[in-house]
TORKOL-4160 file (C-alpha; in steps of 0.2 Angstrom, whole numbers, padded with zeros to 4 digits, m for minus):
75
<pt num="1" X="0001" Y="0848" Z="0749"/>
<pt num="2" X="m0012" Y="0856" Z="0760"/>
<pt num="3" X="m0008" Y="0872" Z="0769"/>
<pt num="4" X="m0012" Y="0875" Z="0787"/>
<pt num="5" X="m0017" Y="0891" Z="0796"/>
<pt num="6" X="m0017" Y="0895" Z="0814"/>
<pt num="7" X="m0029" Y="0907" Z="0821"/>
<pt num="8" X="m0023" Y="0916" Z="0836"/>
<pt num="9" X="m0035" Y="0923" Z="0849"/>
<pt num="10" X="m0031" Y="0941" Z="0854"/>
<pt num="11" X="m0023" Y="0942" Z="0871"/>
<pt num="12" X="m0037" Y="0953" Z="0878"/>
<pt num="13" X="m0055" Y="0953" Z="0873"/>
<pt num="14" X="m0059" Y="0966" Z="0886"/>
<pt num="15" X="m0069" Y="0981" Z="0879"/>
<pt num="16" X="m0076" Y="0988" Z="0895"/>
<pt num="17" X="m0070" Y="1000" Z="0909"/>
<pt num="18" X="m0062" Y="0997" Z="0921"/>
<pt num="19" X="m0052" Y="0984" Z="0911"/>
<pt num="20" X="m0050" Y="0967" Z="0918"/>
<pt num="21" X="m0033" Y="0960" Z="0924"/>
<pt num="22" X="m0021" Y="0955" Z="0910"/>
<pt num="23" X="m0018" Y="0936" Z="0907"/>
<pt num="24" X="m0001" Y="0937" Z="0915"/>
<pt num="25" X="m0007" Y="0946" Z="0931"/>
<pt num="26" X="m0009" Y="0936" Z="0947"/>
<pt num="27" X="m0027" Y="0941" Z="0948"/>
<pt num="28" X="m0031" Y="0935" Z="0930"/>
<pt num="29" X="m0046" Y="0925" Z="0937"/>
<pt num="30" X="m0055" Y="0941" Z="0941"/>
<pt num="31" X="m0058" Y="0944" Z="0923"/>
<pt num="32" X="m0076" Y="0944" Z="0916"/>
<pt num="33" X="m0083" Y="0927" Z="0909"/>
<pt num="34" X="m0087" Y="0930" Z="0890"/>
<pt num="35" X="m0091" Y="0912" Z="0886"/>
<pt num="36" X="m0096" Y="0898" Z="0897"/>
<pt num="37" X="m0098" Y="0879" Z="0893"/>
<pt num="38" X="m0102" Y="0871" Z="0909"/>
<pt num="39" X="m0106" Y="0854" Z="0901"/>
<pt num="40" X="m0088" Y="0854" Z="0896"/>
<pt num="41" X="m0081" Y="0862" Z="0911"/>
<pt num="42" X="m0073" Y="0878" Z="0905"/>
<pt num="43" X="m0075" Y="0896" Z="0903"/>
<pt num="44" X="m0067" Y="0909" Z="0892"/>
<pt num="45" X="m0062" Y="0925" Z="0901"/>
<pt num="46" X="m0061" Y="0942" Z="0893"/>
<pt num="47" X="m0042" Y="0942" Z="0895"/>
<pt num="48" X="m0042" Y="0927" Z="0884"/>
<pt num="49" X="m0038" Y="0914" Z="0898"/>
<pt num="50" X="m0047" Y="0898" Z="0897"/>
<pt num="51" X="m0052" Y="0893" Z="0915"/>
<pt num="52" X="m0057" Y="0875" Z="0919"/>
<pt num="53" X="m0069" Y="0870" Z="0933"/>
<pt num="54" X="m0055" Y="0861" Z="0942"/>
<pt num="55" X="m0046" Y="0878" Z="0943"/>
<pt num="56" X="m0033" Y="0874" Z="0930"/>
<pt num="57" X="m0030" Y="0887" Z="0917"/>
<pt num="58" X="m0023" Y="0889" Z="0899"/>
<pt num="59" X="m0016" Y="0906" Z="0896"/>
<pt num="60" X="m0016" Y="0914" Z="0878"/>
<pt num="61" X="0003" Y="0911" Z="0876"/>
<pt num="62" X="0000" Y="0892" Z="0878"/>
<pt num="63" X="0006" Y="0891" Z="0896"/>
<pt num="64" X="m0003" Y="0879" Z="0907"/>
<pt num="65" X="m0007" Y="0883" Z="0925"/>
<pt num="66" X="m0010" Y="0867" Z="0936"/>
<pt num="67" X="m0026" Y="0866" Z="0946"/>
<pt num="68" X="m0025" Y="0876" Z="0962"/>
<pt num="69" X="m0039" Y="0871" Z="0973"/>
<pt num="70" X="m0039" Y="0876" Z="0991"/>
<pt num="71" X="m0038" Y="0860" Z="1002"/>
<pt num="72" X="m0050" Y="0859" Z="1016"/>
<pt num="73" X="m0046" Y="0849" Z="1031"/>
<pt num="74" X="m0057" Y="0843" Z="1045"/>
<pt num="75" X="m0053" Y="0851" Z="1062"/>
């Protein structure tokens, strides 16, 4: 029987001052990008949030935030 292990990412990778907003904060998208993979369409923020180019997000606790793009309408 093979054992499985699950690695968990720290809920904050922020090591600078001032500290970035926490992953559960409304302004979590303002955190610094620590890794970007534009060819795959995602960035890792220092508060451990995965931010996708369609504005969707994956929070460190596994919660999914649906894309929330601003809709532009013609006047």
